[in-house]
RODO-2510 file (C-alpha; in nm, 4 decimals, decimal comma):
residues 280
     n   res          X          Y          Z
     1     m    11,7079     0,5802     6,9473
     2     g    11,7193     0,6166     6,5706
     3     t    11,7435     0,9461     6,3918
     4     a    11,5299     1,2000     6,5752
     5     t    11,4016     1,5250     6,4321
     6     s    11,3178     1,8448     6,6155
     7     s    11,0296     2,0683     6,5158
     8     t    10,8133     2,3446     6,6552
     9     v    10,4339     2,3587     6,6534
    10     r    10,2264     2,6689     6,7293
    11     s     9,9591     2,6274     6,9930
    12     a     9,6213     2,8010     6,9682
    13     d     9,7489     3,1056     7,1599
    14     g    10,0612     3,1304     6,9437
    15     t    10,3004     2,9725     7,1946
    16     p    10,5741     2,7681     7,0227
    17     i    10,5892     2,4065     7,1400
    18     g    10,9034     2,2027     7,0749
    19     v    10,8658     1,8421     6,9648
    20     l    11,1197     1,5601     6,9314
    21     s    11,0078     1,2898     6,6850
    22     a    11,1423     0,9472     6,5894
    23     g    11,0198     0,6138     6,4559
    24     r    10,7691     0,4876     6,2047
    25     g    10,4053     0,3890     6,2139
    26     p    10,0983     0,5432     6,3805
    27     g    10,1617     0,8672     6,5645
    28     l    10,1950     0,8555     6,9444
    29     v    10,2353     1,1780     7,1422
    30     v    10,4233     1,1600     7,4741
    31     v    10,3592     1,4283     7,7385
    32     p    10,6384     1,4487     8,0013
    33     g    10,6114     1,5022     8,3729
    34     n    10,7318     1,7795     8,6025
    35     n    11,0996     1,8753     8,5666
    36     r    11,1345     1,6544     8,2595
    37     r    11,2370     1,7373     7,9031
    38     a    11,1555     1,5457     7,5859
    39     h    11,4995     1,3844     7,5755
    40     h    11,4447     1,2235     7,9158
    41     y    11,2121     0,9772     7,7395
    42     d    11,4745     0,8484     7,4942
    43     g    11,4507     0,4979     7,6426
    44     l    11,0741     0,4929     7,5965
    45     v    11,1119     0,6170     7,2397
    46     r    11,3704     0,3485     7,1597
    47     a    11,1317     0,0810     7,2860
    48     l    10,8434     0,2127     7,0734
    49     e    10,9994     0,3540     6,7562
    50     d    10,9802     0,0318     6,5527
    51     e    10,6008     0,0357     6,5844
    52     y    10,5095     0,4031     6,6233
    53     t    10,6182     0,7464     6,5202
    54     v    10,6741     0,8916     6,8656
    55     h    10,6429     1,2668     6,9190
    56     v    10,7673     1,3803     7,2607
    57     v    10,6525     1,7260     7,3665
    58     d    10,8705     1,9773     7,5459
    59     r    10,6018     2,1304     7,7655
    60     r    10,5800     2,5049     7,8284
    61     g    10,8833     2,6501     8,0020
    62     r    11,1194     2,3905     7,8555
    63     g    11,3667     2,3884     7,5669
    64     a    11,2420     2,5487     7,2468
    65     s    10,8887     2,5827     7,3847
    66     g    10,7569     2,9170     7,4981
    67     p    10,7034     3,0206     7,8609
    68     q    10,4103     2,9166     8,0752
    69     g    10,2774     3,2701     8,0488
    70     p    10,0679     3,4698     8,2950
    71     h     9,7501     3,2732     8,2216
    72     y     9,8970     2,9237     8,2519
    73     s     9,6462     2,6407     8,2940
    74     i     9,5986     2,2733     8,2263
    75     e     9,3634     2,3769     7,9491
    76     a     9,6456     2,5719     7,7819
    77     e     9,8727     2,2691     7,8037
    78     a     9,5996     2,0438     7,6654
    79     s     9,5676     2,2877     7,3757
    80     d     9,9438     2,2606     7,3193
    81     v     9,9244     1,8824     7,2985
    82     f     9,6233     1,8975     7,0702
    83     a     9,8210     2,1240     6,8347
    84     v    10,0973     1,8612     6,8213
    85     m     9,8458     1,5820     6,7576
    86     r     9,6791     1,7789     6,4800
    87     e    10,0102     1,8747     6,3174
    88     t    10,1450     1,5179     6,3262
    89     g     9,8210     1,3346     6,2541
    90     s     9,8539     1,1418     6,5806
    91     d     9,5606     0,9907     6,7675
    92     l     9,7426     0,8047     7,0445
    93     i     9,8633     0,9751     7,3628
    94     f    10,0759     0,8824     7,6632
    95     g    10,1106     1,1112     7,9635
    96     h    10,3410     1,0741     8,2629
    97     s    10,2708     1,2365     8,6018
    98     h    10,1795     1,6013     8,5329
    99     g    10,1729     1,5102     8,1659
   100     g     9,9148     1,2464     8,2533
   101     l     9,6923     1,5144     8,4031
   102     v     9,7314     1,7152     8,0820
   103     a     9,6421     1,4089     7,8736
   104     l     9,3293     1,3405     8,0790
   105     h     9,2100     1,6977     8,0313
   106     l     9,2716     1,6839     7,6589
   107     a     9,0613     1,3669     7,6437
   108     l     8,7789     1,5455     7,8269
   109     w     8,7095     1,7510     7,5148
   110     r     8,8820     1,5593     7,2355
   111     p     8,8436     1,1783     7,2217
   112     v     9,1502     0,9827     7,1088
   113     d     9,1991     0,6285     6,9794
   114     a     9,3963     0,5295     7,2900
   115     l     9,4817     0,7194     7,6084
   116     v     9,7545     0,5842     7,8376
   117     v     9,8593     0,7603     8,1591
   118     y    10,1233     0,6655     8,4125
   119     e    10,0453     0,7923     8,7630
   120     p     9,8752     1,1147     8,6528
   121     a     9,8924     1,4028     8,8999
   122     v     9,5239     1,3881     8,9886
   123     s     9,4132     1,5103     9,3299
   124     i     9,0959     1,3488     9,4656
   125     g     8,9526     1,4782     9,7901
   126     g     9,2741     1,6629     9,8734
   127     s     9,4899     1,3550     9,8176
   128     f     9,7731     1,5550     9,6610
   129     d     9,9394     1,7417     9,9481
   130     v    10,0467     2,0948     9,8471
   131     e    10,1314     2,2328    10,1928
   132     w    10,5014     2,2284    10,1026
   133     l    10,4545     2,4668     9,8075
   134     p    10,4986     2,8015     9,9955
   135     a    10,8314     2,6832    10,1392
   136     f    10,9402     2,5680     9,7930
   137     q    10,8555     2,9092     9,6489
   138     r    11,0455     3,0920     9,9232
   139     h    11,3573     2,8847     9,8671
   140     l    11,3317     2,9294     9,4911
   141     a    11,2901     3,3075     9,5209
   142     l    11,6105     3,3192     9,7268
   143     g    11,7997     3,1094     9,4749
   144     q    11,8221     2,8177     9,7189
   145     h    11,7722     2,5471     9,4593
   146     g    11,8981     2,2648     9,6804
   147     a    11,6576     2,3477     9,9606
   148     a    11,3742     2,3954     9,7119
   149     m    11,4387     2,0589     9,5471
   150     a    11,4637     1,8832     9,8846
   151     t    11,1299     2,0394     9,9846
   152     f    10,9736     1,9177     9,6599
   153     l    11,1096     1,5646     9,6959
   154     k    11,0011     1,5278    10,0580
   155     g    10,6627     1,6907     9,9972
   156     t    10,5694     1,4781     9,6959
   157     r    10,7417     1,1554     9,8095
   158     l    10,8017     1,0678     9,4445
   159     v    11,1357     0,8996     9,5101
   160     p    11,1090     0,5525     9,6696
   161     i    11,2969     0,6194     9,9941
   162     g    11,0026     0,6247    10,2330
   163     d    10,9549     0,8794    10,5082
   164     a    11,3222     0,9717    10,5322
   165     p    11,4391     1,2750    10,7345
   166     y    11,4904     1,6068    10,5577
   167     f    11,8711     1,5799    10,5471
   168     v    11,8407     1,2659    10,3304
   169     y    11,6302     1,4564    10,0784
   170     r    11,8771     1,7450    10,0954
   171     a    12,1619     1,5087    10,0070
   172     l    11,9597     1,3599     9,7205
   173     a    11,8750     1,7089     9,5944
   174     h    12,2443     1,7965     9,6004
   175     l    12,3236     1,4922     9,3845
   176     l    12,0433     1,5691     9,1391
   177     l    12,1402     1,9311     9,0944
   178     r    12,5103     1,8499     9,0548
   179     g    12,4462     1,5700     8,8058
   180     a    12,4389     1,5735     8,4277
   181     d    12,0851     1,7156     8,4228
   182     g    12,1430     1,9636     8,7048
   183     a    12,1470     2,2795     8,4943
   184     e    11,8321     2,1744     8,3095
   185     t    11,6582     2,0845     8,6331
   186     r    11,7355     2,4227     8,7882
   187     a    11,6062     2,5927     8,4720
   188     m    11,2770     2,4007     8,4922
   189     m    11,2133     2,4428     8,8643
   190     p    11,0344     2,7800     8,8222
   191     t    10,7585     2,5969     8,6298
   192     t    10,6711     2,3881     8,9365
   193     p    10,4611     2,6377     9,1388
   194     a    10,2103     2,6996     8,8588
   195     e    10,1827     2,3278     8,7862
   196     i    10,1257     2,2339     9,1496
   197     a     9,8730     2,5172     9,1826
   198     e     9,6792     2,3668     8,8919
   199     i     9,6755     2,0258     9,0581
   200     a     9,5283     2,1892     9,3688
   201     r     9,2763     2,3919     9,1666
   202     l     9,1528     2,0794     8,9932
   203     d     9,1074     1,8804     9,3136
   204     s     8,7659     1,7115     9,3085
   205     d     8,5867     1,3863     9,3762
   206     g     8,7060     1,2727     9,0339
   207     r     8,3665     1,2554     8,8701
   208     r     8,4635     1,5092     8,6021
   209     y     8,6749     1,2365     8,4420
   210     a     8,3755     1,0054     8,4015
   211     s     8,2956     1,1860     8,0769
   212     i     8,6159     1,0656     7,9089
   213     q     8,5026     0,8382     7,6281
   214     s     8,8460     0,7315     7,5013
   215     p     8,9694     0,3793     7,5760
   216     t     9,2094     0,4378     7,8660
   217     l     9,4945     0,2453     8,0244
   218     l     9,5832     0,3539     8,3779
   219     l     9,9346     0,2530     8,4841
   220     g    10,1162     0,2722     8,8151
   221     g    10,3809     0,1118     9,0306
   222     g    10,4008    -0,0435     9,3751
   223     r    10,7076     0,1612     9,4715
   224     t    10,5194     0,4871     9,4567
   225     p    10,3128     0,6983     9,7005
   226     d     9,9684     0,5642     9,7861
   227     y     9,7972     0,8896     9,6899
   228     l     9,8840     0,8297     9,3252
   229     t     9,7709     0,4680     9,3095
   230     t     9,4553     0,5483     9,5065
   231     a     9,3702     0,8106     9,2446
   232     l     9,4322     0,5539     8,9711
   233     r     9,1874     0,3110     9,1271
   234     r     8,9282     0,5857     9,1635
   235     l     8,9707     0,6806     8,7977
   236     d     8,9289     0,3159     8,6992
   237     q     8,5962     0,3103     8,8842
   238     l     8,4781     0,6249     8,7086
   239     l     8,5964     0,5975     8,3487
   240     p     8,3524     0,4076     8,1266
   241     d     8,6220     0,2278     7,9219
   242     s     8,9386     0,1714     8,1236
   243     e     9,1939    -0,0837     8,2396
   244     c     9,4167    -0,0358     8,5448
   245     h     9,7513    -0,2157     8,5702
   246     l     9,9708    -0,1758     8,8781
   247     h    10,3222    -0,3222     8,8720
   248     p    10,4619    -0,3920     9,2203
   249     d    10,8253    -0,3422     9,1154
   250     l    10,7893    -0,0078     8,9350
   251     d    10,8381     0,3425     9,0747
   252     h    10,7148     0,6837     8,9653
   253     n    10,9970     0,7329     8,7173
   254     a    10,9505     0,4055     8,5329
   255     p    10,8639     0,5741     8,1990
   256     d    11,1713     0,7987     8,1868
   257     l    11,4360     0,6355     8,4057
   258     s    11,3928     0,2959     8,5651
   259     a    11,1738     0,0824     8,3361
   260     p    11,0873     0,2471     8,0015
   261     a    11,0780    -0,0888     7,8191
   262     a    10,8156    -0,2244     8,0608
   263     v    10,6001     0,0854     8,0165
   264     a    10,6439     0,0706     7,6382
   265     a    10,5238    -0,2909     7,6389
   266     e    10,2092    -0,1854     7,8267
   267     i    10,1439     0,0961     7,5780
   268     s    10,1969    -0,1240     7,2734
   269     g     9,9888    -0,4084     7,4125
   270     f     9,6986    -0,1803     7,4949
   271     v     9,6998    -0,0078     7,1560
   272     t     9,7109    -0,3464     6,9818
   273     r     9,4203    -0,4809     7,1887
   274     r     9,2082    -0,1749     7,1233
   275     a     9,2807    -0,1826     6,7515
   276     a     9,1673    -0,5466     6,7423
   277     v     8,8402    -0,4518     6,9127
   278     v     8,7757    -0,1763     6,6586
   279     a     8,8599    -0,4102     6,3697
   280     g     8,5960    -0,6490     6,5051
***
C-alpha cells in the first residue's frame, strides 16, 4: 500500500470515527466486518489504490473510533459511514460481512453510485443462528476469551473447516488469540454481542431491502456457510438493480485475508460497468 493517511470524522451523534485513506481517483468507502480493523484490508486497498481513493472505516469500538455506546444500532453505524462519505466526497461503498449489513442499511435511505457487499450479515427467516450468543457472553464476562472465540467460530461457521468438533475450534481460537492480531482481537470481542443482537433484530423476509435503488453487486464464495449465500440469492431476487457473483473457491475472509485481489477486481469491474451505463 502507498502512503496512507489517518483521519477522524465526527458522526451525527458526535462519535469520532477513524478512517485510513490511500490512493487516487473516485472515493470508495470500505466498511469492515466483525473483529476487523481498517488495516486488515491493506491487501484490498493495495489492489484498488491506483484507481480509487480508498477510505477504510474503523467501525465503532475499534482504534481511534468511539465506543458503540448504550444506544448502538445499525442505523448509528450507517450514520457513521455516511459521515465518512460526506467528508470525503465518496459515492462508492464496499461492505464486508457485518459491514455489508451496515452498507445495505445506509443504501436504504441514501442512494449511492455503486454498492458492493461481500456476504453481508443478513438474516432471512431466522437463517442467521444466534443461539450460541448467550454462551459467548458468559465466557466473555468471565474473561475466557479462548472459549468465547471458539463458541463464535463454531456458532457462525465462518471458517471453512466444516462441522468440526468443539476442540478443533478451541485450538483454532488459541492460535488466533496468540497470533499477531491476538491483542486487537481480544479488544474487539466485546463489540460482538451488540452486533449479533442487531442481526437478530433485523431478521425478516428480506423485503425491506427491495427499496434499495442503488446499483448493487452481491458477492460471495463457495467455501462459506450456506446461510450467507442463500441470503445473497434472496437479495438478488428482491433488489431492483443487482448482480450476484458467487466464486466457488473463495471463503468468507476473501476481502481481508485470502483473496483481496479477486474481490478488488470484482469491485473495479462493477464500478466501471455502471459508469459506462450512466455515460450512455
